[in-house]
C-alpha atoms as a printed R data frame, in Angstrom:
    type eleno elety resid chain resno       x       y       z
1   ATOM     1    CA   MET     A     1  -4.187 -12.460  14.269
2   ATOM     2    CA   THR     A     2  -5.938 -15.001  12.070
3   ATOM     3    CA   LEU     A     3  -8.401 -17.034  14.144
4   ATOM     4    CA   PHE     A     4  -8.871 -19.786  11.612
5   ATOM     5    CA   THR     A     5  -6.974 -22.135   9.330
6   ATOM     6    CA   VAL     A     6  -7.329 -21.709   5.560
7   ATOM     7    CA   HIS     A     7  -7.437 -24.886   3.486
8   ATOM     8    CA   ALA     A     8  -7.057 -24.847  -0.305
9   ATOM     9    CA   VAL     A     9  -9.108 -27.330  -2.330
10  ATOM    10    CA   PRO     A    10  -8.092 -27.366  -6.021
11  ATOM    11    CA   VAL     A    11 -11.056 -27.713  -8.411
12  ATOM    12    CA   LEU     A    12 -11.617 -27.570 -12.153
13  ATOM    13    CA   GLU     A    13  -8.545 -26.582 -14.170
14  ATOM    14    CA   ASP     A    14  -6.883 -23.980 -11.965
15  ATOM    15    CA   ASN     A    15  -9.403 -22.783  -9.350
16  ATOM    16    CA   TYR     A    16  -9.041 -22.897  -5.603
17  ATOM    17    CA   VAL     A    17 -11.971 -23.205  -3.215
18  ATOM    18    CA   TRP     A    18 -10.930 -21.734   0.123
19  ATOM    19    CA   LEU     A    19 -12.181 -23.406   3.304
20  ATOM    20    CA   LEU     A    20 -11.893 -21.478   6.567
21  ATOM    21    CA   GLN     A    21 -11.808 -23.715   9.633
22  ATOM    22    CA   ALA     A    22 -12.320 -21.973  12.960
23  ATOM    23    CA   ASN     A    23  -9.575 -22.589  15.510
24  ATOM    24    CA   GLY     A    24 -10.550 -25.266  18.008
25  ATOM    25    CA   SER     A    25 -13.653 -26.145  16.007
26  ATOM    26    CA   GLN     A    26 -14.829 -28.262  13.088
27  ATOM    27    CA   SER     A    27 -16.872 -25.339  11.731
28  ATOM    28    CA   VAL     A    28 -15.897 -24.377   8.200
29  ATOM    29    CA   ILE     A    29 -16.826 -21.617   5.750
30  ATOM    30    CA   VAL     A    30 -16.615 -22.426   2.041
31  ATOM    31    CA   ILE     A    31 -15.656 -19.699  -0.452
32  ATOM    32    CA   ASP     A    32 -16.530 -19.840  -4.175
33  ATOM    33    CA   PRO     A    33 -17.341 -23.551  -4.675
34  ATOM    34    CA   GLY     A    34 -17.020 -23.965  -8.431
35  ATOM    35    CA   ASP     A    35 -17.244 -27.734  -8.022
36  ATOM    36    CA   ALA     A    36 -18.875 -29.585  -5.134
37  ATOM    37    CA   GLU     A    37 -17.367 -33.064  -5.245
38  ATOM    38    CA   PRO     A    38 -13.750 -32.274  -4.213
39  ATOM    39    CA   VAL     A    39 -14.993 -29.901  -1.499
40  ATOM    40    CA   ILE     A    40 -17.417 -32.437  -0.035
41  ATOM    41    CA   ALA     A    41 -14.708 -35.107  -0.137
42  ATOM    42    CA   PHE     A    42 -12.310 -32.852   1.809
43  ATOM    43    CA   ILE     A    43 -14.992 -31.927   4.345
44  ATOM    44    CA   ARG     A    44 -15.833 -35.576   4.976
45  ATOM    45    CA   GLN     A    45 -12.187 -36.577   5.202
46  ATOM    46    CA   GLN     A    46 -11.513 -33.888   7.810
47  ATOM    47    CA   ASN     A    47 -14.852 -34.338   9.645
48  ATOM    48    CA   LEU     A    48 -15.703 -30.665   9.140
49  ATOM    49    CA   VAL     A    49 -19.079 -29.008   9.650
50  ATOM    50    CA   PRO     A    50 -19.993 -26.416   6.976
51  ATOM    51    CA   VAL     A    51 -21.715 -23.325   8.351
52  ATOM    52    CA   ALA     A    52 -21.858 -20.985   5.323
53  ATOM    53    CA   ILE     A    53 -20.857 -20.401   1.712
54  ATOM    54    CA   LEU     A    54 -19.388 -17.047   0.640
55  ATOM    55    CA   VAL     A    55 -19.478 -16.111  -3.050
56  ATOM    56    CA   THR     A    56 -17.514 -13.291  -4.678
57  ATOM    57    CA   HIS     A    57 -19.243 -13.210  -8.089
58  ATOM    58    CA   HIS     A    58 -21.540 -15.134 -10.391
59  ATOM    59    CA   HIS     A    59 -19.193 -16.925 -12.825
60  ATOM    60    CA   TYR     A    60 -19.726 -20.672 -13.221
61  ATOM    61    CA   ASP     A    61 -16.325 -21.643 -11.843
62  ATOM    62    CA   HIS     A    62 -17.276 -19.982  -8.571
63  ATOM    63    CA   VAL     A    63 -20.896 -21.093  -8.183
64  ATOM    64    CA   ASP     A    64 -21.549 -24.363 -10.045
65  ATOM    65    CA   GLY     A    65 -20.910 -26.420  -6.931
66  ATOM    66    CA   ILE     A    66 -23.442 -24.575  -4.781
67  ATOM    67    CA   GLN     A    67 -26.590 -26.566  -5.551
68  ATOM    68    CA   PRO     A    68 -24.945 -30.022  -5.263
69  ATOM    69    CA   PHE     A    69 -23.316 -28.840  -2.039
70  ATOM    70    CA   LEU     A    70 -26.643 -27.651  -0.632
71  ATOM    71    CA   ALA     A    71 -28.125 -31.068  -1.260
72  ATOM    72    CA   GLN     A    72 -25.632 -32.408   1.292
73  ATOM    73    CA   TYR     A    73 -25.237 -29.382   3.550
74  ATOM    74    CA   PRO     A    74 -28.111 -26.848   3.681
75  ATOM    75    CA   VAL     A    75 -26.195 -23.732   4.756
76  ATOM    76    CA   PRO     A    76 -26.774 -19.998   4.175
77  ATOM    77    CA   ILE     A    77 -25.332 -18.536   0.975
78  ATOM    78    CA   PHE     A    78 -23.777 -15.064   1.132
79  ATOM    79    CA   GLY     A    79 -23.100 -13.240  -2.140
80  ATOM    80    CA   PRO     A    80 -23.199  -9.926  -4.018
81  ATOM    81    CA   ASP     A    81 -26.629  -8.343  -4.097
82  ATOM    82    CA   GLY     A    82 -26.089  -7.120  -7.678
83  ATOM    83    CA   GLU     A    83 -25.570 -10.570  -9.184
84  ATOM    84    CA   SER     A    84 -27.552 -13.775  -9.592
85  ATOM    85    CA   ILE     A    85 -26.079 -16.394  -7.259
86  ATOM    86    CA   PRO     A    86 -27.703 -19.863  -7.034
87  ATOM    87    CA   GLY     A    87 -29.428 -20.402  -3.707
88  ATOM    88    CA   MET     A    88 -28.355 -17.026  -2.303
89  ATOM    89    CA   THR     A    89 -30.006 -16.334   1.046
90  ATOM    90    CA   GLN     A    90 -27.919 -13.351   2.197
91  ATOM    91    CA   PRO     A    91 -27.427 -10.686  -0.519
92  ATOM    92    CA   LEU     A    92 -24.588  -8.362   0.453
93  ATOM    93    CA   SER     A    93 -23.380  -4.862  -0.260
94  ATOM    94    CA   ALA     A    94 -20.298  -3.233   1.224
95  ATOM    95    CA   THR     A    95 -20.264  -3.362   5.023
96  ATOM    96    CA   ASP     A    96 -17.668  -3.340   7.775
97  ATOM    97    CA   ASN     A    97 -19.219  -5.732  10.298
98  ATOM    98    CA   LEU     A    98 -20.847  -8.789   8.778
99  ATOM    99    CA   SER     A    99 -21.435 -11.601  11.257
100 ATOM   100    CA   ILE     A   100 -21.333 -14.919   9.407
101 ATOM   101    CA   HIS     A   101 -21.208 -17.395  12.282
102 ATOM   102    CA   ALA     A   102 -20.438 -17.310  16.005
103 ATOM   103    CA   ASP     A   103 -17.233 -19.340  15.543
104 ATOM   104    CA   PHE     A   104 -15.721 -16.747  13.194
105 ATOM   105    CA   PRO     A   105 -14.730 -13.083  13.525
106 ATOM   106    CA   ASP     A   106 -16.820 -10.455  11.799
107 ATOM   107    CA   CYS     A   107 -16.174  -9.944   8.109
108 ATOM   108    CA   GLN     A   108 -15.665  -6.792   6.077
109 ATOM   109    CA   VAL     A   109 -17.394  -6.884   2.679
110 ATOM   110    CA   ILE     A   110 -15.662  -4.726   0.068
111 ATOM   111    CA   ALA     A   111 -17.239  -3.767  -3.252
112 ATOM   112    CA   VAL     A   112 -14.667  -4.510  -5.966
113 ATOM   113    CA   PRO     A   113 -16.448  -4.197  -9.330
114 ATOM   114    CA   GLY     A   114 -14.588  -4.471 -12.609
115 ATOM   115    CA   HIS     A   115 -14.122  -8.148 -13.401
116 ATOM   116    CA   THR     A   116 -17.912  -8.323 -13.051
117 ATOM   117    CA   HIS     A   117 -20.297  -5.499 -12.266
118 ATOM   118    CA   GLY     A   118 -21.176  -6.698  -8.765
119 ATOM   119    CA   HIS     A   119 -17.992  -8.440  -7.594
120 ATOM   120    CA   ILE     A   120 -17.305  -8.305  -3.854
121 ATOM   121    CA   ALA     A   121 -14.386  -9.369  -1.656
122 ATOM   122    CA   TYR     A   122 -14.336 -10.594   1.930
123 ATOM   123    CA   LYS     A   123 -11.750  -9.410   4.452
124 ATOM   124    CA   ILE     A   124 -11.671 -11.542   7.582
125 ATOM   125    CA   ASN     A   125  -8.999 -10.397  10.013
126 ATOM   126    CA   ASP     A   126  -5.782 -10.205   7.959
127 ATOM   127    CA   CYS     A   127  -7.045 -12.351   5.054
128 ATOM   128    CA   LEU     A   128  -8.628 -11.010   1.866
129 ATOM   129    CA   PHE     A   129 -10.641 -13.386  -0.302
130 ATOM   130    CA   CYS     A   130 -10.840 -11.409  -3.527
131 ATOM   131    CA   GLY     A   131 -12.093 -13.866  -6.138
132 ATOM   132    CA   ASP     A   132 -10.998 -12.744  -9.597
133 ATOM   133    CA   THR     A   133 -10.435  -9.034  -8.910
134 ATOM   134    CA   LEU     A   134  -6.812  -9.181  -7.757
135 ATOM   135    CA   PHE     A   135  -4.611 -12.121  -8.689
136 ATOM   136    CA   ALA     A   136  -1.083 -12.862  -7.563
137 ATOM   137    CA   ALA     A   137   0.882 -10.522  -9.867
138 ATOM   138    CA   GLY     A   138  -2.216  -9.819 -11.957
139 ATOM   139    CA   CYS     A   139  -5.879  -8.866 -12.046
140 ATOM   140    CA   GLY     A   140  -9.065 -10.156 -13.634
141 ATOM   141    CA   ARG     A   141 -10.246  -9.543 -17.172
142 ATOM   142    CA   LEU     A   142 -13.157  -7.212 -17.784
143 ATOM   143    CA   LEU     A   143 -16.235  -9.417 -17.999
144 ATOM   144    CA   GLY     A   144 -19.012  -7.054 -17.012
145 ATOM   145    CA   GLY     A   145 -17.359  -4.010 -15.456
146 ATOM   146    CA   THR     A   146 -15.190  -1.156 -16.727
147 ATOM   147    CA   HIS     A   147 -11.490  -0.342 -16.620
148 ATOM   148    CA   ALA     A   148 -12.269   2.609 -14.344
149 ATOM   149    CA   GLN     A   149 -14.161   0.364 -11.918
150 ATOM   150    CA   LEU     A   150 -11.414  -2.240 -11.811
151 ATOM   151    CA   LEU     A   151  -8.673   0.334 -11.292
152 ATOM   152    CA   ALA     A   152 -10.677   1.922  -8.459
153 ATOM   153    CA   SER     A   153 -11.218  -1.502  -6.889
154 ATOM   154    CA   LEU     A   154  -7.501  -2.296  -7.021
155 ATOM   155    CA   LYS     A   155  -6.715   1.084  -5.497
156 ATOM   156    CA   ASP     A   156  -9.136   0.353  -2.653
157 ATOM   157    CA   ILE     A   157  -7.421  -2.975  -2.018
158 ATOM   158    CA   SER     A   158  -4.049  -1.208  -2.101
159 ATOM   159    CA   THR     A   159  -5.027   0.840   0.964
160 ATOM   160    CA   LEU     A   160  -5.389  -2.252   3.159
161 ATOM   161    CA   PRO     A   161  -2.612  -3.124   5.623
162 ATOM   162    CA   LEU     A   162   0.561  -4.320   3.899
163 ATOM   163    CA   GLU     A   163   0.487  -7.617   5.773
164 ATOM   164    CA   THR     A   164  -2.939  -8.508   4.337
165 ATOM   165    CA   LYS     A   165  -2.857 -12.037   2.923
166 ATOM   166    CA   ILE     A   166  -4.250 -12.227  -0.618
167 ATOM   167    CA   TYR     A   167  -6.319 -15.329  -1.346
168 ATOM   168    CA   CYS     A   168  -7.369 -15.136  -4.986
169 ATOM   169    CA   ALA     A   169  -9.295 -17.865  -6.792
170 ATOM   170    CA   HIS     A   170  -6.891 -19.072  -9.510
171 ATOM   171    CA   GLU     A   171  -3.384 -20.468  -9.876
172 ATOM   172    CA   TYR     A   172  -2.190 -17.896 -12.418
173 ATOM   173    CA   THR     A   173   0.929 -16.710 -10.621
174 ATOM   174    CA   VAL     A   174   3.666 -18.003 -12.928
175 ATOM   175    CA   ALA     A   175   1.980 -16.738 -16.103
176 ATOM   176    CA   ASN     A   176   1.211 -13.396 -14.469
177 ATOM   177    CA   LEU     A   177   4.806 -12.938 -13.349
178 ATOM   178    CA   LYS     A   178   6.086 -13.681 -16.836
179 ATOM   179    CA   PHE     A   179   3.958 -10.790 -18.034
180 ATOM   180    CA   ALA     A   180   5.082  -8.619 -15.110
181 ATOM   181    CA   ARG     A   181   8.705  -9.351 -16.022
182 ATOM   182    CA   THR     A   182   7.996  -8.249 -19.595
183 ATOM   183    CA   VAL     A   183   6.541  -4.972 -18.317
184 ATOM   184    CA   GLU     A   184   9.315  -4.385 -15.774
185 ATOM   185    CA   PRO     A   185  12.368  -6.405 -16.856
186 ATOM   186    CA   ASN     A   186  14.581  -4.573 -14.357
187 ATOM   187    CA   ASN     A   187  12.355  -5.215 -11.322
188 ATOM   188    CA   ILE     A   188  14.533  -7.406  -9.105
189 ATOM   189    CA   GLU     A   189  11.620  -8.360  -6.821
190 ATOM   190    CA   THR     A   190   9.629  -9.618  -9.808
191 ATOM   191    CA   GLN     A   191  12.571 -11.684 -11.042
192 ATOM   192    CA   GLN     A   192  13.084 -13.232  -7.623
193 ATOM   193    CA   ARG     A   193   9.392 -13.956  -7.187
194 ATOM   194    CA   LEU     A   194   9.147 -15.630 -10.581
195 ATOM   195    CA   ARG     A   195  12.062 -17.930  -9.744
196 ATOM   196    CA   HIS     A   196  10.499 -18.781  -6.399
197 ATOM   197    CA   VAL     A   197   6.980 -19.581  -7.650
198 ATOM   198    CA   THR     A   198   8.323 -21.534 -10.626
199 ATOM   199    CA   GLN     A   199  10.153 -23.733  -8.138
200 ATOM   200    CA   LEU     A   200   7.033 -24.063  -5.980
201 ATOM   201    CA   ARG     A   201   4.961 -25.241  -8.939
202 ATOM   202    CA   ALA     A   202   7.663 -27.681 -10.041
203 ATOM   203    CA   GLN     A   203   7.435 -29.218  -6.565
204 ATOM   204    CA   GLY     A   204   3.650 -29.440  -6.735
205 ATOM   205    CA   HIS     A   205   2.967 -26.619  -4.265
206 ATOM   206    CA   ILE     A   206   0.498 -23.774  -4.625
207 ATOM   207    CA   THR     A   207   1.723 -20.183  -4.843
208 ATOM   208    CA   LEU     A   208  -0.893 -18.622  -2.579
209 ATOM   209    CA   PRO     A   209  -1.556 -16.720  -0.473
210 ATOM   210    CA   SER     A   210   0.370 -13.660  -1.502
211 ATOM   211    CA   THR     A   211   0.617 -10.495   0.587
212 ATOM   212    CA   LEU     A   212  -0.377  -6.978  -0.318
213 ATOM   213    CA   ALA     A   213   3.196  -5.828   0.294
214 ATOM   214    CA   LEU     A   214   4.456  -8.325  -2.285
215 ATOM   215    CA   GLU     A   215   1.779  -7.319  -4.782
216 ATOM   216    CA   LEU     A   216   2.646  -3.649  -4.478
217 ATOM   217    CA   THR     A   217   6.244  -4.383  -5.504
218 ATOM   218    CA   THR     A   218   5.647  -6.991  -8.244
219 ATOM   219    CA   ASN     A   219   2.117  -6.620  -9.647
220 ATOM   220    CA   PRO     A   220   2.125  -4.185 -12.589
221 ATOM   221    CA   PHE     A   221  -1.616  -3.538 -12.257
222 ATOM   222    CA   LEU     A   222  -0.961  -1.989  -8.838
223 ATOM   223    CA   ARG     A   223   1.991  -0.027 -10.232
224 ATOM   224    CA   CYS     A   224   0.436   2.013 -13.056
225 ATOM   225    CA   HIS     A   225   1.733   5.171 -11.392
226 ATOM   226    CA   GLU     A   226   5.347   3.953 -11.506
227 ATOM   227    CA   PRO     A   227   7.549   5.554 -14.183
228 ATOM   228    CA   ALA     A   228   8.910   2.194 -15.373
229 ATOM   229    CA   VAL     A   229   5.412   0.817 -15.944
230 ATOM   230    CA   ILE     A   230   4.210   3.992 -17.642
231 ATOM   231    CA   LYS     A   231   7.210   3.956 -19.960
232 ATOM   232    CA   ALA     A   232   6.760   0.270 -20.860
233 ATOM   233    CA   VAL     A   233   3.067   0.648 -21.634
234 ATOM   234    CA   GLU     A   234   3.619   3.808 -23.677
235 ATOM   235    CA   GLN     A   235   6.304   2.017 -25.683
236 ATOM   236    CA   HIS     A   236   3.971  -0.916 -26.230
237 ATOM   237    CA   VAL     A   237   1.152   1.266 -27.601
238 ATOM   238    CA   SER     A   238   3.540   3.744 -29.284
239 ATOM   239    CA   GLN     A   239   1.866   6.811 -27.801
240 ATOM   240    CA   ARG     A   240   1.849   9.018 -24.729
241 ATOM   241    CA   LEU     A   241  -0.835   8.195 -22.191
242 ATOM   242    CA   SER     A   242  -2.586  10.977 -20.361
243 ATOM   243    CA   ASP     A   243  -3.251   9.510 -16.923
244 ATOM   244    CA   GLU     A   244  -3.168   6.419 -14.740
245 ATOM   245    CA   LEU     A   245  -6.477   5.112 -16.062
246 ATOM   246    CA   ALA     A   246  -5.149   5.278 -19.627
247 ATOM   247    CA   VAL     A   247  -2.045   3.376 -18.539
248 ATOM   248    CA   PHE     A   248  -4.108   0.762 -16.707
249 ATOM   249    CA   THR     A   249  -6.480   0.336 -19.649
250 ATOM   250    CA   ALA     A   250  -3.625  -0.180 -22.111
251 ATOM   251    CA   LEU     A   251  -1.866  -2.532 -19.669
252 ATOM   252    CA   ARG     A   252  -4.973  -4.682 -19.232
253 ATOM   253    CA   GLN     A   253  -5.432  -4.829 -23.018
254 ATOM   254    CA   TRP     A   254  -1.761  -5.787 -23.409
255 ATOM   255    CA   LYS     A   255  -2.199  -8.640 -20.944
256 ATOM   256    CA   ASP     A   256  -5.366  -9.810 -22.760
257 ATOM   257    CA   SER     A   257  -3.289 -10.630 -25.830
258 ATOM   258    CA   PHE     A   258  -0.033 -11.624 -24.076
């Protein structure tokens, strides 16, 4: 189904900049360039032609490479209309049919506030580029939004097709799964996934993309309705929790200090 190849360019400490190369073309879309130099080097090495930058939110590790990149490649900048994005030419709100470039399929823009107040995600065919909202086995901290917003955003993502590939912006998978194992020590899928990604990292490989199906079975932040997660969180805070939002809020706070 995917009509493009996704390249991962590691930048900064643990970020990935995703580059989408159209099949049979040198056209490439750049997502969340937190640093320009490694991205430009990759583009030159592969003889690619940038056609657009997509931005999920305003944090420095997602936007600091934009201006240096524009000095080399003056392309349109798509980003959330509720946030200040350097050089943004195409402010976006949620829409089902965004045309970025003729070489690429239309894009669905999904509002996913919580990590920041205006965070958006991009779904292109079966690939979701979700920035810092959903991580492999985790989710973003609250840095501008609310627990209720973030939970609602994760629930919206959870309704996508199970085969959706999850391209988040950080290599946090091992640490997130160690927390997930603490929350659900009897979750066999979590144990198996942790062993697998630990081996991947030891071999120098990245752990992404994930799939929504895998997240639904191993990511505690998508499982706040599950009895095992509810019980673990209630034991951690030593009190009964009234609803899923209360469980999610306590779980996110637990992870903040894990």
